[in-house]
BADO-664140 format. One record per residue (C-alpha): residue number from 1; residue in one letter; x, y, z. Coordinates in steps of 0.5 Angstrom, whole numbers. Layout:
N
NUM|A|X|Y|Z
...
***
This chain:
648
1|X|246|157|89
2|X|249|152|93
3|X|255|156|95
4|X|251|162|97
5|X|247|157|102
6|X|253|154|105
7|X|256|161|106
8|X|250|163|109
9|X|250|157|113
10|X|257|158|116
11|X|255|166|117
12|X|250|164|122
13|X|254|159|126
14|X|260|164|127
15|X|255|170|128
16|X|251|170|134
17|X|243|170|133
18|X|240|177|136
19|X|235|174|140
20|X|235|167|144
21|X|230|165|150
22|X|230|160|155
23|X|225|158|160
24|X|224|155|167
25|X|217|153|170
26|X|216|151|177
27|X|214|143|179
28|X|207|144|178
29|X|207|148|172
30|X|204|155|175
31|X|210|159|176
32|X|214|161|169
33|X|220|165|168
34|X|222|167|161
35|X|230|169|160
36|X|231|173|154
37|X|238|175|150
38|X|236|181|145
39|X|242|184|142
40|X|247|182|147
41|X|242|184|153
42|X|239|180|158
43|X|232|180|161
44|X|227|176|164
45|X|219|176|166
46|X|215|172|170
47|X|208|169|170
48|X|204|166|175
49|X|198|161|172
50|X|199|165|166
51|X|198|172|169
52|X|203|177|169
53|X|207|178|175
54|X|213|181|172
55|X|214|185|166
56|X|221|184|162
57|X|226|186|167
58|X|233|187|167
59|X|239|182|169
60|X|247|183|169
61|X|252|186|173
62|X|258|191|172
63|X|264|190|176
64|X|271|194|176
65|X|274|189|171
66|X|268|187|167
67|X|262|189|164
68|X|257|183|164
69|X|251|187|162
70|X|251|188|155
71|X|254|185|148
72|X|253|178|151
73|X|253|171|148
74|X|249|165|151
75|X|254|159|151
76|X|251|154|155
77|X|245|152|159
78|X|244|147|164
79|X|238|144|167
80|X|237|140|174
81|X|232|138|179
82|X|233|140|186
83|X|230|136|192
84|X|232|136|199
85|X|229|136|206
86|X|231|139|212
87|X|230|141|219
88|X|230|147|222
89|X|226|149|229
90|X|227|156|229
91|X|223|158|223
92|X|215|157|222
93|X|216|150|220
94|X|220|145|223
95|X|221|140|217
96|X|221|143|210
97|X|221|139|204
98|X|224|143|198
99|X|223|141|191
100|X|225|146|185
101|X|227|146|178
102|X|234|150|176
103|X|237|153|170
104|X|244|156|170
105|X|245|160|164
106|X|252|161|162
107|X|254|168|158
108|X|260|170|155
109|X|263|177|154
110|X|266|180|147
111|X|272|179|151
112|X|271|171|152
113|X|269|173|160
114|X|264|168|163
115|X|259|169|168
116|X|253|165|170
117|X|246|166|172
118|X|242|161|176
119|X|235|161|177
120|X|231|156|182
121|X|224|156|181
122|X|219|152|186
123|X|212|152|186
124|X|211|159|189
125|X|218|162|189
126|X|223|164|184
127|X|231|165|186
128|X|236|168|182
129|X|244|169|183
130|X|250|170|179
131|X|256|166|179
132|X|263|170|176
133|X|268|166|174
134|X|276|167|174
135|X|278|170|167
136|X|285|170|166
137|X|289|172|172
138|X|284|177|175
139|X|282|173|182
140|X|278|179|185
141|X|273|184|183
142|X|268|190|186
143|X|261|189|184
144|X|260|197|182
145|X|252|195|180
146|X|247|190|180
147|X|242|191|174
148|X|237|186|177
149|X|230|189|177
150|X|223|187|178
151|X|219|191|173
152|X|211|191|176
153|X|205|192|172
154|X|203|200|172
155|X|197|198|176
156|X|201|194|182
157|X|201|197|189
158|X|206|197|194
159|X|207|195|201
160|X|214|198|203
161|X|218|201|208
162|X|223|206|207
163|X|231|206|208
164|X|233|211|213
165|X|238|216|211
166|X|245|214|214
167|X|247|217|221
168|X|241|220|222
169|X|236|219|228
170|X|237|219|235
171|X|244|219|237
172|X|246|218|229
173|X|244|211|230
174|X|240|210|223
175|X|239|206|219
176|X|236|202|225
177|X|231|199|220
178|X|225|201|224
179|X|221|206|219
180|X|214|205|218
181|X|210|201|212
182|X|206|205|208
183|X|200|200|205
184|X|197|200|198
185|X|201|206|195
186|X|202|206|187
187|X|208|203|184
188|X|213|209|183
189|X|211|213|189
190|X|217|216|192
191|X|220|214|198
192|X|220|218|205
193|X|228|219|204
194|X|229|218|197
195|X|234|212|197
196|X|230|206|196
197|X|226|201|201
198|X|229|196|206
199|X|228|189|204
200|X|223|185|204
201|X|218|189|200
202|X|210|186|198
203|X|207|188|192
204|X|200|187|190
205|X|199|186|182
206|X|192|187|182
207|X|188|181|180
208|X|194|178|178
209|X|197|176|185
210|X|202|178|190
211|X|209|178|190
212|X|214|179|196
213|X|221|181|194
214|X|227|179|199
215|X|234|176|199
216|X|238|171|203
217|X|244|168|204
218|X|248|174|205
219|X|254|173|210
220|X|261|177|211
221|X|263|175|204
222|X|258|181|201
223|X|254|187|203
224|X|246|187|204
225|X|242|190|199
226|X|235|194|198
227|X|230|196|193
228|X|232|202|189
229|X|227|208|188
230|X|221|205|183
231|X|220|208|177
232|X|213|211|175
233|X|212|205|170
234|X|214|200|176
235|X|221|198|176
236|X|225|197|182
237|X|232|194|182
238|X|237|192|187
239|X|241|197|190
240|X|247|197|195
241|X|248|201|202
242|X|249|208|202
243|X|256|211|202
244|X|255|214|209
245|X|253|208|213
246|X|257|206|219
247|X|260|213|219
248|X|263|212|212
249|X|267|207|214
250|X|268|201|209
251|X|266|201|202
252|X|258|201|199
253|X|260|196|194
254|X|261|189|195
255|X|268|186|193
256|X|268|178|192
257|X|274|173|190
258|X|274|170|183
259|X|271|165|182
260|X|265|168|187
261|X|257|168|187
262|X|252|174|189
263|X|247|172|195
264|X|240|170|192
265|X|235|175|190
266|X|228|172|192
267|X|221|173|189
268|X|215|169|192
269|X|209|169|188
270|X|202|167|189
271|X|195|169|187
272|X|193|170|194
273|X|197|171|200
274|X|198|164|203
275|X|204|163|199
276|X|207|169|202
277|X|206|168|209
278|X|208|161|209
279|X|214|161|205
280|X|221|158|207
281|X|225|160|201
282|X|230|164|206
283|X|232|158|209
284|X|231|153|203
285|X|237|156|199
286|X|242|156|205
287|X|246|151|209
288|X|249|151|216
289|X|256|155|216
290|X|258|151|222
291|X|256|146|227
292|X|253|148|234
293|X|258|148|239
294|X|252|145|244
295|X|245|144|244
296|X|242|151|244
297|X|235|152|248
298|X|231|158|246
299|X|224|160|249
300|X|221|165|253
301|X|224|171|257
302|X|222|177|261
303|X|225|184|260
304|X|225|189|265
305|X|227|195|261
306|X|221|195|256
307|X|217|198|261
308|X|221|200|267
309|X|226|203|263
310|X|233|205|265
311|X|232|206|272
312|X|230|198|273
313|X|238|196|271
314|X|239|195|278
315|X|241|189|282
316|X|234|189|286
317|X|230|190|280
318|X|233|184|276
319|X|232|179|281
320|X|225|181|281
321|X|225|179|274
322|X|228|173|275
323|X|223|171|280
324|X|218|173|274
325|X|221|168|269
326|X|221|163|275
327|X|214|164|276
328|X|212|164|269
329|X|216|158|268
330|X|220|162|263
331|X|227|160|260
332|X|231|166|260
333|X|231|174|263
334|X|234|179|259
335|X|238|184|263
336|X|239|190|258
337|X|244|196|257
338|X|248|200|262
339|X|249|193|267
340|X|256|194|267
341|X|256|201|270
342|X|249|200|274
343|X|250|193|277
344|X|257|191|276
345|X|260|185|274
346|X|261|182|281
347|X|253|183|282
348|X|252|180|275
349|X|255|174|277
350|X|251|174|283
351|X|245|175|279
352|X|247|169|274
353|X|248|164|280
354|X|241|166|283
355|X|238|165|276
356|X|241|159|275
357|X|238|157|282
358|X|231|158|279
359|X|232|154|273
360|X|233|161|269
361|X|238|163|264
362|X|241|170|263
363|X|242|174|257
364|X|246|180|257
365|X|246|187|252
366|X|252|190|249
367|X|253|196|244
368|X|256|194|238
369|X|260|200|237
370|X|265|201|235
371|X|265|208|232
372|X|259|208|228
373|X|254|212|232
374|X|254|216|238
375|X|249|211|242
376|X|252|212|249
377|X|250|206|253
378|X|255|201|255
379|X|258|196|255
380|X|261|199|249
381|X|267|197|245
382|X|267|189|247
383|X|263|186|241
384|X|267|190|235
385|X|274|188|237
386|X|276|180|236
387|X|280|180|242
388|X|276|184|247
389|X|270|180|244
390|X|273|173|246
391|X|275|175|253
392|X|268|178|254
393|X|265|171|252
394|X|270|167|256
395|X|267|171|262
396|X|260|170|260
397|X|261|162|259
398|X|264|162|266
399|X|259|165|270
400|X|253|161|266
401|X|250|167|261
402|X|246|164|256
403|X|246|169|250
404|X|247|176|248
405|X|243|182|245
406|X|247|186|241
407|X|245|193|239
408|X|246|199|235
409|X|249|197|228
410|X|250|202|223
411|X|248|199|216
412|X|249|194|211
413|X|256|195|208
414|X|260|188|207
415|X|264|191|213
416|X|258|190|218
417|X|256|184|215
418|X|263|181|217
419|X|261|184|224
420|X|255|180|225
421|X|258|174|222
422|X|264|174|227
423|X|260|176|233
424|X|255|169|231
425|X|261|165|230
426|X|265|167|236
427|X|259|166|240
428|X|258|159|238
429|X|265|158|241
430|X|263|160|247
431|X|256|157|247
432|X|252|163|247
433|X|245|165|243
434|X|245|172|239
435|X|240|177|238
436|X|241|183|234
437|X|237|189|235
438|X|238|196|232
439|X|240|192|226
440|X|239|189|219
441|X|234|184|216
442|X|237|177|218
443|X|237|173|211
444|X|237|166|212
445|X|241|167|218
446|X|236|162|222
447|X|239|156|218
448|X|246|159|217
449|X|248|160|224
450|X|245|155|229
451|X|246|160|235
452|X|242|165|232
453|X|236|167|236
454|X|233|173|232
455|X|233|180|230
456|X|229|186|231
457|X|229|190|224
458|X|222|192|225
459|X|219|198|229
460|X|218|194|235
461|X|215|194|242
462|X|220|199|245
463|X|216|205|240
464|X|210|203|244
465|X|213|206|250
466|X|216|212|247
467|X|210|215|243
468|X|203|215|243
469|X|203|215|235
470|X|206|208|236
471|X|200|205|240
472|X|195|209|236
473|X|198|205|230
474|X|199|198|233
475|X|194|194|230
476|X|195|196|223
477|X|203|195|224
478|X|201|188|227
479|X|197|186|221
480|X|203|188|216
481|X|208|184|219
482|X|206|176|218
483|X|205|178|211
484|X|212|182|210
485|X|217|183|215
486|X|216|176|219
487|X|215|172|213
488|X|222|172|211
489|X|225|172|218
490|X|224|171|225
491|X|223|178|228
492|X|225|180|235
493|X|219|185|237
494|X|218|184|244
495|X|210|183|244
496|X|205|182|249
497|X|205|188|254
498|X|199|187|258
499|X|199|194|262
500|X|194|199|260
501|X|199|205|261
502|X|206|204|259
503|X|210|205|265
504|X|212|202|271
505|X|206|203|275
506|X|201|202|270
507|X|199|209|271
508|X|202|214|266
509|X|206|215|259
510|X|203|212|253
511|X|196|208|253
512|X|195|202|250
513|X|189|202|244
514|X|189|194|243
515|X|186|189|248
516|X|189|184|252
517|X|187|179|248
518|X|190|182|242
519|X|196|182|246
520|X|196|175|247
521|X|195|174|240
522|X|201|177|238
523|X|205|171|242
524|X|202|167|236
525|X|202|172|231
526|X|210|174|231
527|X|215|169|230
528|X|221|168|234
529|X|225|163|237
530|X|226|167|243
531|X|221|172|245
532|X|222|177|250
533|X|215|178|253
534|X|213|185|255
535|X|210|182|262
536|X|211|185|268
537|X|210|183|276
538|X|204|187|277
539|X|201|183|271
540|X|201|177|275
541|X|195|180|280
542|X|192|185|275
543|X|190|180|270
544|X|185|175|270
545|X|189|168|272
546|X|187|165|265
547|X|191|171|261
548|X|197|169|266
549|X|196|162|265
550|X|196|162|257
551|X|202|166|257
552|X|205|161|262
553|X|204|155|256
554|X|205|159|250
555|X|211|156|246
556|X|216|160|241
557|X|218|154|237
558|X|213|152|231
559|X|212|145|227
560|X|207|148|222
561|X|204|155|220
562|X|198|156|216
563|X|195|162|213
564|X|188|162|214
565|X|185|169|212
566|X|187|177|212
567|X|189|183|208
568|X|196|187|210
569|X|194|193|215
570|X|187|190|216
571|X|186|184|219
572|X|190|177|220
573|X|188|170|222
574|X|194|165|223
575|X|195|158|225
576|X|201|155|228
577|X|202|148|231
578|X|207|146|236
579|X|207|138|237
580|X|200|137|237
581|X|198|143|240
582|X|194|148|235
583|X|194|156|236
584|X|190|160|232
585|X|191|168|233
586|X|186|173|229
587|X|187|180|230
588|X|183|186|227
589|X|186|193|226
590|X|179|196|223
591|X|175|201|227
592|X|169|197|227
593|X|167|190|229
594|X|169|185|224
595|X|165|179|223
596|X|169|173|220
597|X|168|166|218
598|X|174|162|218
599|X|175|154|216
600|X|179|151|222
601|X|180|143|219
602|X|185|142|225
603|X|179|143|230
604|X|174|139|226
605|X|169|135|231
606|X|173|138|237
607|X|171|142|243
608|X|177|147|244
609|X|179|153|248
610|X|177|160|246
611|X|180|167|248
612|X|176|173|246
613|X|174|180|248
614|X|167|182|251
615|X|164|188|248
616|X|167|192|254
617|X|174|190|251
618|X|176|186|257
619|X|178|179|256
620|X|174|173|257
621|X|175|165|256
622|X|170|160|254
623|X|170|153|251
624|X|167|152|244
625|X|165|146|240
626|X|167|146|233
627|X|162|142|228
628|X|165|137|223
629|X|165|142|217
630|X|171|145|222
631|X|168|152|221
632|X|167|158|226
633|X|164|165|226
634|X|168|170|230
635|X|166|177|232
636|X|173|181|233
637|X|173|188|237
638|X|177|194|233
639|X|184|193|236
640|X|182|186|239
641|X|183|179|238
642|X|181|172|239
643|X|185|166|240
644|X|183|158|239
645|X|187|153|241
646|X|186|145|243
647|X|191|146|249
648|X|186|145|255
***
């Protein structure tokens, strides 16, 4: 009998057990991740306050040299606590205290090849990434497939935007990440184009809570990813770019050196929307990749092209907008496409000097191409080539240009991510800030790149000029962005269009459906360190002085952001603080007047400034006294808004 027991004991040591479990929880114990190894296959699930958010979901990688998805054995685990603080003025909270528990599980294949999965769990955020060892002489691999999945309960509804087919749309410029969101669809509903969804994605898990899925830490060493089509039972997985992106140039699959890592996949979780709106997870997990070459100044900008379009790209009109920026006290003016041929370099130098005399800096637009779309606007072939790019940036620095806006990128391949990073790095060498347009979602870039000033990656304000449909849906879209797109990264939307009709003379074109107060509120609602506002010279005389006064004072950098109330696509109330000044913005996307009572403890016992809409939808300014309980009742017009601030 003893011999039999000894044999069984030795057998159990030598042969891996069929099931192993590990778990990691948030510091407050509410968020729990269970990692399971069953018959050599890894899965995980996630609960928040003991309610299921993700059911058993797949993990693993398949590369061209190894299969890290099956026949695996758990060989080591390490647990630690991650605690650090950092300052980043370009995100929704200028100082962040980050605390998380971390678990790293190291697995081994039957061929003794090792890789690890690291889970990092803070109170409302889960992040995971893969680390691949160098096994033997092989020092490189291509990731053929990442199995990471997010398996939501079947009753979950989604708030997603579809990934566009490559090389489609105007001048074959898609994907430009400007597709519409669809709210409250059931999981598994096919996307519009059948190739999945652009990050980030918001999921409402019924009474169990909310989850926001995204990624961060993507640079030139990897591709950008997306969510796959969902299955009928709620499973979405990581998917790589389409082969046809960037005119088919470059691989859709990322290649990494060994040892190497993937970017972080992130899941923000809450039983309400507050953690979703306030998360800083995209910045928490990354570090600056280089030092700033100088102290960069961000701020407000005017922009003739938005309402005056291509015809305004001439010397005289640009002087008018420089004067407008000076009158408003703004730091910048953006000179958009075609300036190379319609104004010319000599005149641009004159405009830069004229702007500097008025304490205004100029930013210049560039086409990213290259060879990946048919977009004709110039300047072209300057940002896509290192030699031309550095020569151009040296010229810009010599005449005092402050920043660039680079447009018309063509996808998420690793090749394209390298271009984003090279533009940012070179621009830093010449003291230039960078805005990307017609581009992908920034993934931790505010912190990774000190001179990064924002990205579009949204159905932005230019579409209000192009179609009436965009105007009819403006309020709906605006109440989505704080919960989804703008939750994970700065968003160069180009807000605050005060013309009632969207053309130069305010007498034709598409018609604005929202109120002036709504427009003002978007200056608070939408977060970006540089805001290219849609105001025009005629607004100075056509709008009440208090509207212009508000636009003169509004900051673009925030020290704190607090979600107050709202529901995606319906309404939102959001507070932001700059120094000691609080701004509370409330907007209503509904078709009826919305009466709300909101708690504003930051205004308790104070008399504050209140911007609102009259019943005839015109803007009004008043003062309101807030009781010690800090509660205020508001009536918000359809497509209207309100702003409360302690700035007098």
